[in-house]
C-alpha angles and dihedrals in degrees: 000000000000090000092054091048091049092050091049092050092048091047091050091049092050092050093049094044095049111104114250118227114233112221113246118242119247123253114276125217106242137175114215127195124191151118126284110227123167091350095305128107111231120197111206114202134180113224134178116280130214087244112077114244095018128101124213120222114227122190120206119190110216112201113204110185099183098047123075104221096179093100089055098053110148093010132118109235139180124211135174124218146122124297109210130196110284090039094277112156123206108193129205100225091201090068096054113126128183110225096184136270120342110265120246096243092055092047091051092048091050092048091050092050095054098188 
């Protein structure tokens, strides 16, 4: 009887101690806009700062393996695709639009970031 109870307690402890796998989220359809610098798309976002009334500029490099960005160097582009867990982006090259030249503020933010 004590042996059965001991086995039950050990089994219960093992089940509770085992790490649970969190289910991954599904890819999300996303439209990204940014500047192409050195063959990489950079999304420049304004986020809240610790200082009230000031925004912080955040630069996100978006690596797109299956899209040749060389023809869009120095341009601001927009592309739709799927954002996967781990911030992987799978673009749909057919949706790529050139919005014009990259603006000066974005270029300066990208150059400051130096990723």
